[in-house]
C-alpha positions as a printed NumPy array, in Angstrom:
array([[46.665, 50.281, 22.731],
       [44.589, 47.253, 21.811],
       [47.546, 45.97 , 19.615],
       [49.926, 46.418, 22.533],
       [47.753, 44.562, 24.971],
       [46.885, 41.924, 22.471],
       [50.571, 41.054, 21.981],
       [51.53 , 40.421, 25.617],
       [54.665, 38.432, 26.093],
       [54.088, 34.764, 27.117],
       [55.827, 35.47 , 30.451],
       [53.012, 38.047, 31.397],
       [50.201, 35.855, 30.379],
       [51.771, 32.964, 32.359],
       [52.179, 35.289, 35.391],
       [48.538, 36.19 , 35.11 ],
       [47.462, 32.569, 34.829],
       [49.707, 31.404, 37.723],
       [48.479, 34.093, 40.094],
       [44.843, 33.943, 38.877],
       [45.048, 37.637, 38.021],
       [42.798, 39.446, 35.596],
       [43.98 , 42.036, 33.245],
       [41.272, 44.801, 33.12 ],
       [41.436, 47.027, 30.12 ],
       [39.995, 50.559, 30.303],
       [40.747, 52.7  , 27.203],
       [38.919, 55.939, 26.699],
       [41.294, 57.553, 24.332],
       [42.06 , 56.984, 20.656],
       [45.281, 55.984, 18.988],
       [48.401, 57.935, 19.709],
       [51.255, 58.712, 17.441],
       [54.334, 57.292, 19.033],
       [57.005, 54.586, 18.513],
       [55.095, 51.327, 18.743],
       [58.14 , 49.323, 19.924],
       [59.234, 51.67 , 22.704],
       [55.647, 52.11 , 24.056],
       [54.968, 48.466, 23.883],
       [58.148, 47.471, 25.753],
       [57.473, 50.122, 28.459],
       [53.81 , 48.987, 28.888],
       [54.922, 45.269, 28.968],
       [57.501, 45.863, 31.552],
       [55.152, 47.755, 33.694],
       [52.415, 45.091, 33.408],
       [54.989, 42.393, 34.172],
       [55.981, 44.292, 37.318],
       [52.34 , 44.551, 38.299],
       [51.702, 40.903, 37.89 ],
       [54.928, 40.113, 39.789],
       [54.271, 42.243, 42.825],
       [50.337, 42.281, 42.746],
       [48.457, 39.949, 45.017],
       [47.182, 36.713, 43.66 ],
       [43.41 , 36.559, 42.483],
       [43.236, 40.346, 41.998],
       [42.908, 42.692, 38.993],
       [45.795, 44.354, 37.09 ],
       [44.247, 47.554, 35.578],
       [45.513, 48.964, 32.326],
       [44.05 , 52.415, 31.697],
       [44.535, 54.841, 28.765],
       [42.812, 58.21 , 29.009],
       [43.255, 61.771, 27.832],
       [44.107, 64.445, 30.498],
       [42.593, 67.866, 30.677],
       [45.784, 69.288, 28.949],
       [45.388, 66.966, 26.03 ],
       [48.075, 64.481, 26.973],
       [47.689, 60.768, 27.034],
       [47.846, 59.185, 30.547],
       [48.643, 55.512, 30.64 ],
       [48.429, 53.772, 34.008],
       [49.137, 50.13 , 35.188],
       [47.766, 49.503, 38.612],
       [48.097, 46.359, 40.79 ],
       [46.285, 45.473, 43.945],
       [48.756, 44.49 , 46.59 ],
       [51.247, 45.856, 49.15 ],
       [52.418, 49.421, 49.104],
       [55.94 , 50.331, 48.251],
       [57.748, 51.782, 51.275],
       [58.936, 55.373, 51.005],
       [62.542, 54.196, 51.093],
       [62.004, 52.025, 47.962],
       [59.939, 54.828, 46.236],
       [62.82 , 57.217, 46.542],
       [65.134, 54.779, 44.8  ],
       [62.844, 52.609, 42.468],
       [63.669, 54.725, 39.287],
       [67.453, 54.983, 39.877],
       [69.477, 52.163, 38.316],
       [71.249, 49.697, 40.53 ],
       [70.054, 51.529, 43.729],
       [67.698, 48.814, 45.051],
       [69.331, 46.182, 47.187],
       [68.202, 42.656, 48.214],
       [66.459, 43.881, 51.45 ],
       [64.631, 46.73 , 49.498],
       [63.394, 44.372, 46.777],
       [61.885, 41.744, 49.277],
       [64.207, 39.077, 47.893],
       [62.688, 39.427, 44.433],
       [64.423, 37.933, 41.459],
       [66.004, 40.253, 39.058],
       [68.184, 43.385, 39.025],
       [65.56 , 45.937, 39.909],
       [65.861, 47.643, 36.52 ],
       [62.297, 47.029, 35.188],
       [60.806, 50.467, 35.967],
       [64.193, 52.207, 35.399],
       [64.034, 50.909, 31.854],
       [60.361, 51.938, 31.525],
       [61.334, 55.411, 32.573],
       [64.195, 55.565, 29.974],
       [61.809, 54.445, 27.273],
       [59.185, 57.068, 28.248],
       [61.757, 59.778, 28.322],
       [62.866, 58.779, 24.884],
       [59.252, 59.463, 23.81 ],
       [59.269, 62.821, 25.497],
       [56.998, 61.745, 28.261],
       [57.147, 61.454, 32.069],
       [56.7  , 58.542, 34.435],
       [55.634, 58.293, 38.022],
       [55.132, 55.505, 40.56 ],
       [52.749, 56.016, 43.409],
       [51.05 , 54.088, 46.119],
       [47.261, 53.937, 46.27 ],
       [45.108, 52.843, 49.124],
       [44.697, 49.396, 47.463],
       [47.99 , 49.003, 45.572],
       [50.53 , 50.626, 43.358],
       [50.221, 52.539, 40.106],
       [52.765, 53.304, 37.434],
       [51.777, 56.22 , 35.205],
       [53.116, 57.384, 31.823],
       [52.143, 60.757, 30.48 ],
       [52.826, 61.381, 26.772]])
């Protein structure tokens, strides 16, 4: 995980800088055996989304822990507005988000759909949920 976080794409580090956001790292699990390219791409896309939709001057939290059933739980959490239920029901379906749903965001709305495809390729699951203070994307491998 340290290698994945250390090699963040320039666009993410620029987003963090532009919005004065901090990336907080909380790793309490060891290395996992998985495809480094796929997991890096999924994590980077989720962090990019978190910086894009998170509120300025807040923390983006990257967490990696072991679950009680021995799986690895990776979460990326931003502090910012909740995602409406209408969007949550469509967010992981490709080409289902329209301009009104995306709050006039730039892009095609595929970031989390691509993350989900990558995590499925790694035989894992992905979820997106609202928290009281923001949104979290979770990968379970």
